[in-house]
C-alpha positions in Angstrom: -12.9 7.6 -23.5 -9.4 9.0 -23.3 -7.5 7.6 -20.4 -4.0 8.6 -19.1 -2.3 5.8 -17.3 0.2 7.3 -14.9 3.2 5.1 -14.1 6.9 4.8 -13.8 8.2 7.9 -12.2 11.5 8.1 -10.4 10.8 6.3 -7.1 12.4 3.0 -6.0 9.2 1.3 -7.2 9.5 2.4 -10.8 9.8 -1.1 -12.3 6.8 -2.4 -10.4 4.8 0.7 -11.4 5.6 0.1 -15.0 4.4 -3.5 -14.7 1.1 -2.3 -13.2 0.8 0.4 -15.8 1.4 -1.9 -18.7 -1.3 -4.4 -17.5 -3.8 -1.6 -17.1 -3.0 -0.1 -20.5 -3.6 -3.5 -22.1 -6.9 -4.0 -20.3 -8.2 -0.5 -21.2 -7.3 -1.0 -24.9 -9.2 -4.3 -25.0 -12.2 -2.3 -23.8 -11.9 0.1 -26.7 -10.6 3.2 -24.9 -8.0 5.7 -26.2 -5.1 4.9 -23.9 -2.0 7.0 -23.2 0.7 5.6 -21.0 2.4 8.5 -19.2 5.8 7.8 -17.7 5.7 10.5 -15.0 8.4 13.1 -15.1 8.9 16.9 -14.6 6.7 17.6 -17.6 3.6 15.8 -16.1 1.4 18.9 -15.7 2.1 20.1 -19.3 1.6 16.6 -20.6 -1.8 16.2 -19.0 -2.8 19.8 -19.9 -2.1 18.9 -23.6 -3.6 15.5 -23.4 -6.8 16.5 -21.6 -7.8 13.0 -20.6 -11.3 12.1 -19.4 -9.8 10.2 -16.5 -6.3 9.4 -15.1 -5.6 5.9 -13.9 -3.0 6.2 -11.1 -0.6 3.2 -11.3 2.2 5.2 -9.9 3.7 3.5 -6.9 6.1 4.9 -4.3 6.8 8.6 -3.7 4.7 11.1 -5.6 2.2 8.4 -6.6 1.2 7.1 -3.1 1.9 10.2 -0.9 -0.9 12.4 -2.4 1.4 14.5 -4.6 0.0 13.4 -8.0 -3.5 13.3 -6.6 -3.2 17.0 -5.6 -2.1 18.0 -9.1 -4.9 16.0 -10.7 -7.4 17.9 -8.5 -5.9 21.2 -9.5 -6.2 20.2 -13.2 -9.7 18.9 -12.5 -9.0 15.5 -14.0 -10.9 12.6 -12.4 -8.5 9.9 -11.1 -8.6 6.4 -9.6 -8.3 5.8 -5.9 -8.2 7.9 -2.8 -7.8 11.6 -2.5 -4.6 13.5 -1.4 -5.3 13.4 2.3 -6.0 9.7 2.5 -2.9 8.9 0.3 -0.7 11.0 2.6 -2.0 9.2 5.7 -1.5 5.8 4.2 1.9 6.6 2.9 3.3 7.8 6.3 3.2 4.7 8.5 3.5 6.9 11.7 0.5 9.0 10.7 -1.4 5.9 9.6 -0.8 4.2 13.0 -2.0 7.2 14.9 -5.1 7.5 12.8 -5.9 3.8 13.2 -5.3 3.9 16.9 -7.6 7.0 17.3 -10.3 5.0 15.5 -9.9 2.0 17.7 -8.3 -0.2 15.0 -5.8 -2.5 16.5 -2.2 -2.2 15.1 1.1 -3.5 16.5 2.7 -1.3 19.1 5.5 0.8 17.7 7.9 3.7 18.3 9.0 6.1 15.6 12.4 7.9 15.6 13.9 10.4 13.2 17.4 10.5 11.9 18.0 13.8 13.5 17.0 12.3 16.9 19.9 9.9 16.5 22.3 12.6 15.4 21.4 15.4 17.7 19.4 14.0 20.6 21.2 10.8 21.5 18.2 8.5 20.6 20.6 5.6 20.3 20.9 5.5 24.1 17.1 4.8 24.3 17.2 1.7 22.0 17.5 -0.6 24.9 14.3 0.7 26.5 12.5 0.6 23.1 13.5 -3.1 22.8 12.2 -3.8 26.3 8.9 -2.0 25.6 8.3 -3.7 22.3 9.9 -7.0 22.9 12.0 -9.1 20.5 11.9 -9.8 17.7 10.8 -6.4 16.4 10.5 -5.0 12.9 12.4 -1.9 11.7 11.2 -0.2 8.6 11.2 3.2 6.9 8.2 5.3 7.9 7.6 6.5 4.3 8.3 3.7 1.9 6.3 0.9 0.2 6.6 -2.7 -0.8 8.6 -3.7 2.3 11.7 -1.8 1.1 14.2 -1.3 3.9 12.4 -3.7 6.2 14.6 -5.7 8.7 13.8 -8.1 11.4 15.7 -7.5 14.7 15.9 -10.6 16.9 18.6 -9.3 19.3 19.6 -5.9 20.6 22.9 -5.9 18.8 21.1 -6.2 15.4 19.2 -2.9 15.9 21.9 -0.4 14.9 22.5 -2.0 11.5 18.7 -2.3 10.8 18.2 1.4 11.7 21.1 2.5 9.4 19.5 0.5 6.6 16.0 1.9 7.2 17.3 5.5 7.4 18.9 5.1 4.0 15.4 5.2 2.6 14.2 8.2 4.6 14.6 10.4 7.6 12.2 8.6 10.0 12.0 4.9 11.0 9.4 2.8 12.7 10.4 0.2 15.3 7.4 -2.2 15.5 6.4 -5.1 17.7 6.7 -8.3 15.6 3.5 -10.3 15.5 4.0 -14.0 14.6 0.8 -14.4 12.5 -0.9 -15.4 9.3 -0.2 -12.8 6.6 -3.6 -11.7 5.3 -4.5 -9.1 2.7 -8.0 -7.7 2.1 -8.7 -5.6 -1.0 -11.6 -3.1 -0.7 -13.3 -2.0 -4.0 -16.3 0.3 -3.9 -16.8 -0.2 -0.2 -16.9 -4.0 -0.5 -14.3 -6.5 0.4 -13.0 -9.0 -2.1 -12.0 -12.6 -1.0 -9.2 -12.6 1.6 -5.7 -13.5 0.4 -3.4 -15.4 2.7 0.3 -14.9 1.6 2.9 -17.6 2.1 6.3 -16.0 1.2 9.3 -18.1 0.6 12.6 -17.5 2.5 13.6 -14.4 0.6 13.5 -10.7 1.4 9.9 -9.4 1.5 10.2 -7.2 -1.6 11.6 -10.0 -3.8 9.1 -12.5 -2.5 6.2 -10.1 -3.2 7.1 -9.2 -6.8 8.9 -12.2 -8.2 6.7 -14.9 -9.7 7.0 -18.1 -7.9 8.5 -16.6 -4.7 5.2 -16.3 -2.9 2.2 -18.6 -2.9 -1.3 -17.5 -2.2 -4.4 -19.1 -0.7 -7.5 -17.2 -1.9 -10.0 -17.3 -0.4 -7.9 -17.8 2.7 -8.7 -21.0 4.7 -10.4 -19.3 7.6 -13.4 -20.1 9.7 -16.5 -18.1 8.6 -16.5 -16.1 11.8 -12.8 -15.3 11.5 -13.2 -14.3 7.9 -16.1 -12.0 8.7 -14.0 -10.3 11.5 -11.0 -9.8 9.1 -13.3 -8.2 6.5 -15.0 -6.0 9.0 -11.6 -4.8 10.4 -10.3 -4.1 6.9 -13.3 -1.9 6.2 -12.8 -0.1 9.5 -9.2 0.6 8.6 -10.2 1.7 5.1 -12.7 4.2 6.5 -10.4 5.4 9.4 -7.8 6.6 6.9 -10.4 8.2 4.6 -9.9 6.0 1.6 -12.2 5.9 -1.3 -12.6 3.9 -4.5 -10.2 1.0 -3.7 -7.3 0.1 -1.4 -5.6 -2.9 0.1 -5.4 -3.6 3.8 -2.7 -5.8 5.2 -3.4 -7.6 8.4 -2.0 -10.3 10.7 -3.8 -13.0 12.6 -1.8 -14.0 15.6 -0.9 -17.7 15.4 -1.4 -18.2 19.1 -4.3 -16.0 20.1 -6.0 -15.4 16.8 -6.0 -11.6 17.5 -6.2 -9.4 14.5 -4.0 -6.4 13.8 -3.7 -4.0 10.9 -0.2 -3.5 9.5 -0.9 -0.9 6.9 -3.3 0.3 4.2 -2.0 0.7 0.6 -3.9 3.4 -1.2 -2.3 2.6 -4.6 -2.0 -1.2 -4.5 0.0 -3.0 -7.2 -1.7 -4.5 -10.3 1.1 -6.8 -11.4 0.6 -10.5 -12.1 1.7 -11.3 -8.5 -0.2 -8.5 -6.8 -2.8 -9.3 -4.2 -5.7 -7.2 -5.6 -5.9 -8.9 -8.9 -5.6 -12.3 -7.2 -8.6 -11.4 -4.9 -10.6 -10.1 -7.9 -10.1 -13.3 -9.8 -11.2 -15.3 -6.8 -14.4 -13.2 -6.8 -15.0 -14.1 -10.4 -13.9 -10.7 -11.7 -11.5 -10.7 -14.6 -8.6 -8.2 -14.7 -10.4 -6.2 -17.4 -13.6 -6.1 -15.3 -11.5 -4.9 -12.3 -9.9 -2.1 -14.3 -13.3 -1.0 -15.7 -14.7 -1.0 -12.1 -11.9 1.2 -10.9 -12.4 3.7 -13.7 -16.2 3.7 -13.0 -15.5 4.5 -9.3 -13.1 7.3 -10.3 -15.7 9.0 -12.5 -18.4 8.6 -9.8 -16.1 10.3 -7.3 -15.5 13.3 -9.6 -18.8 13.9 -11.3 -18.2 17.6 -11.8 -14.8 17.1 -13.5 -16.1 14.2 -15.6 
């Protein structure tokens, strides 16, 4: 089978995407497929039209890969592809849209307020920051509304820290999310083919979240997470509800928090194109389930072909 592995691109997550793509390429070649790594650029449509792959494996992280753009193009070209469709990708990519969809489906998620850059420049939104802080409570988390891998995320512990955090977040996009900080256990649930893999509990070291996530040795994992059976079942059930609420298919990763004091569960976000690097949570969970990386990749391709039978 001829497989195009879409990776790289021009987003801020280019290097992580190339790491994911390389691992996927190696796994597919071991399975005997004709594999073509495609570093996504302005010639993508022409490249795919000439290549005519049987399936596209989307390992393209960040903008264009996670926001539904490349999925829309693949639908136009009638090429089966891994993961969720354009609508679900767009909902997952935009944290404001995702929160509204989760809330509408009754899925608990931390309270938050979203503000655009223009609101600060033209509507005096800075004068409302005090009220936002009072409503959400400190500490709170400030992050870009449309960005992955914890890029631009800042913790704000005092009111005077908010302006700098907002400026930093707005450098990544025109809308920011100010979110109530939940002091909780960091949990990740990967969903593959409608079933959950073992829960990963993440223990990042004292570094920025992006570095901790993608640098070997800077985060430790417990998988399966050390949870009571009833708690684990509740985490898995909530992850599936979030997956369905955002309209995902094939596979995705759901990030949650379990409050250290109350035990309450909340969903932070759903990643429709999760990483597949050596430190990524999905491969860690698959391994704990007894699934090799090659088996995982084969399963994701199988799900892609099943989702697009006419094109296949």
